[in-house]
TORZA-398779 format. One record per residue: residue number from 1; x, z, y of N, C-alpha, C in turn. Coordinates in pm, whole numbers, plus 32768, in hexadecimal, padded with zeros to 4 digits. Layout:
TORZA-398779
NODE,NUM,X,Z,Y,X,Z,Y,X,Z,Y
...
This chain:
TORZA-398779
NODE,1,3987,1898,343D,39B3,183C,34A4,3A45,1859,34C3
NODE,2,3A8E,17F0,34D4,3B1C,17FC,34F5,3B2E,1821,3588
NODE,3,3B84,1882,35A0,3BA4,18A9,362A,3BE7,1836,3673
NODE,4,3C32,17E5,362A,3C76,1772,3668,3C12,170C,369C
NODE,5,3BA6,16F7,3652,3B3D,169A,367F,3AFB,16D1,36FD
NODE,6,3AD7,1750,36FA,3A96,178D,3770,3AF3,178A,37E8
NODE,7,3B71,17AB,37D5,3BD1,17AA,3845,3BDF,171E,3881
NODE,8,3BEC,16BA,382C,3BFA,1630,385C,3B7B,1602,38A3
NODE,9,3B09,1625,386B,3A89,1600,38A8,3A77,1643,392F
NODE,10,3A96,16C4,3936,3A89,170C,39B5,3AE6,16D2,3A1F
NODE,11,3B5F,16AE,39F9,3BBC,1671,3A57,3B85,15EC,3A8A
NODE,12,3B50,159B,3A2F,3B15,151A,3A55,3A9F,152E,3AB3
NODE,13,3A45,1588,3A90,39CD,15A1,3AE2,39F4,15D8,3B6B
NODE,14,3A51,1636,3B6E,3A7D,166C,3BF0,3ABC,1601,3C47
NODE,15,3B0C,15AC,3C0A,3B4F,1541,3C55,3AE7,14DD,3C8A
NODE,16,3A87,14B9,3C36,3A26,1452,3C5A,39B6,1485,3CB4
NODE,17,3985,14FF,3C9D,3910,152E,3CE6,3924,15B3,3D2E
NODE,18,3981,1603,3D02,3997,1686,3D41,39C9,167C,3DD0
NODE,19,3A19,1616,3DEA,3A4F,1607,3E72,39E1,15EF,3ED7
NODE,20,397E,159E,3EB4,3911,1585,3F12,38BD,1603,3F28
NODE,21,38BA,1659,3EC4,3872,16D8,3ED2,38C6,1740,3F1B
NODE,22,3949,1727,3F20,39AA,1781,3F5E,39AF,1809,3F19
NODE,23,399E,1804,3E95,39A8,187D,3E44,39B9,1854,3DB3
NODE,24,39F5,18AC,3D64,39FE,188E,3CD5,3973,1893,3C95
NODE,25,3963,184A,3C2B,38E5,1847,3BE3,38F0,18A3,3B6A
NODE,26,3891,18FC,3B5B,388F,195B,3AEC,3873,1912,3A69
NODE,27,38AD,1942,39FA,3895,1903,3977,3803,190B,394C
NODE,28,37B6,1968,3984,372A,1978,395D,36C9,1941,39C6
NODE,29,36FD,18FD,3A2A,36A9,18C5,3A94,366D,183F,3A69
NODE,30,35EA,182D,3A7B,35AD,17AB,3A59,35EB,173C,3AAD
NODE,31,3613,16D1,3A6C,3655,1661,3AB1,35F7,15EB,3AC6
NODE,32,35AC,15C9,3A60,3556,1553,3A67,34D0,1577,3AA7
NODE,33,348F,15DE,3A75,340A,1601,3AA9,340F,1632,3B39
NODE,34,3484,1664,3B65,3490,1693,3BEF,34B0,1621,3C50
NODE,35,34D6,15AE,3C19,34F8,153C,3C6E,358B,1535,3C93
NODE,36,35DE,1591,3C62,366D,158A,3C7D,36A5,1508,3C46
NODE,37,367C,14E6,3BCC,36A4,1468,3B8F,362A,140D,3B8E
NODE,38,3636,139B,3BD1,35C9,133A,3BD7,35DA,12D1,3B69
NODE,39,3587,126A,3B6D,358B,1205,3B03,3611,11BC,3AFD
NODE,40,364F,11A3,3B70,36D3,1164,3B70,373B,11C4,3B35
NODE,41,372C,1243,3B54,3786,12A8,3B1E,377A,12B5,3A87
NODE,42,3703,129E,3A52,36F1,12A2,39C1,3745,1238,397D
NODE,43,374F,11C4,39BD,37A4,1159,3987,3835,1186,3988
NODE,44,3861,11BF,39F8,38EB,11F1,3A02,3907,125C,3998
NODE,45,38A9,12B7,3987,38B8,1322,3925,38BE,12E8,3898
NODE,46,386A,1287,387A,386B,1248,37F6,38F0,1202,37DB
NODE,47,3923,11BB,3840,39A3,1177,3831,3A15,11D9,381F
NODE,48,3A11,1249,3867,3A76,12B1,3858,3A76,12E8,37C9
NODE,49,39FF,1309,3796,39F5,1342,370F,3A2A,12E0,36A6
NODE,50,3A0B,1262,36B8,3A3A,11FF,3657,3AD0,11E7,3662
NODE,51,3B01,11DD,36DC,3B90,11C3,36F3,3BE6,1239,36C5
NODE,52,3BC0,12B1,36EA,3C12,1327,36CF,3C02,135D,3641
NODE,53,3B8B,1352,3609,3B6F,1394,3589,3B35,1339,351E
NODE,54,3B1C,12BB,3540,3AE2,125F,34DF,3A52,1281,34BD
NODE,55,3A0F,12C8,3517,3985,12F4,3500,3925,129A,354E
NODE,56,38C5,1261,3509,3860,120D,354B,37ED,1266,3579
NODE,57,37D8,1268,35FC,376D,12B8,3638,3715,1259,3689
NODE,58,3693,1258,366E,3635,1206,36B8,35EE,125A,3721
NODE,59,35BE,121A,378A,3576,1260,37F4,3500,12AF,37BB
NODE,60,34C0,1279,3755,344D,12BD,3718,3475,1340,36D5
NODE,61,34F6,1353,36B9,3528,13CE,367A,3535,143F,36DF
NODE,62,3532,141D,375F,3552,147E,37C7,34D7,14A2,381A
NODE,63,34D5,151C,384B,3469,1549,38A3,342C,15C9,3872
NODE,64,33CB,15F9,38BE,3388,1676,389D,334C,166F,3811
NODE,65,335F,16D7,37C3,332B,16DC,373C,3381,1695,36D6
NODE,66,33ED,1655,3704,3448,1611,36A8,34D4,1648,36C2
NODE,67,3524,1601,370D,35AA,162F,3733,35B2,1620,37CB
NODE,68,35AE,1690,3811,35A4,168D,38A3,3618,16D4,38E8
NODE,69,3650,1739,38A7,36BE,1785,38E3,3743,1754,38A9
NODE,70,37B1,1778,38E8,3834,1752,38B3,3847,1789,3826
NODE,71,3818,1802,380E,3824,183D,3788,37D7,17EB,3721
NODE,72,375C,17C6,3741,370A,1778,36E4,3743,16EC,36CE
NODE,73,3771,16AF,3739,37AA,1628,372F,382C,162C,36DE
NODE,74,387D,1693,36F2,38F9,16A1,36A5,38DB,16B2,3610
NODE,75,3873,16FF,35EF,384B,170D,3562,3820,1687,3527
NODE,76,37D5,163A,3577,37A9,15B6,354A,3821,155A,3532
NODE,77,387E,1559,3590,38F7,1508,3581,3944,1531,3505
NODE,78,3957,15B3,34F3,39A3,15E4,347F,395D,15BE,33FD
NODE,79,38D9,15C3,33FB,3890,15A2,3380,3899,150F,335E
NODE,80,38B1,14BC,33C1,38B8,142C,33AB,3946,13F8,33A1
NODE,81,39A7,1450,33B3,3A32,1424,33AB,3A7F,146E,333F
NODE,82,3A37,14B2,32E9,3A7A,14FC,327F,3AB4,157D,32AE
NODE,83,3A84,15B1,3322,3AB1,1633,3354,3B26,162E,33B1
NODE,84,3B5C,15B9,33CC,3BD1,15A2,3423,3C15,161A,3456
């Protein structure tokens, strides 16, 4: 996984959801299964991945047992964008 993908993803997640939590979000913290990112947030996350990295991510790709943490989501993005 590219560190650049993880860094960009973490910045996006912190900007979008970390402020409401009033704390930074850990790269290994569950985002979808914990409810930090809801169904509307999944759309935002998918659009971010496509806009920034050309990676198509569907809501079905995300969640517990699939890609739930920033680290897992960054790996998924990198795998679908040629490693960006």
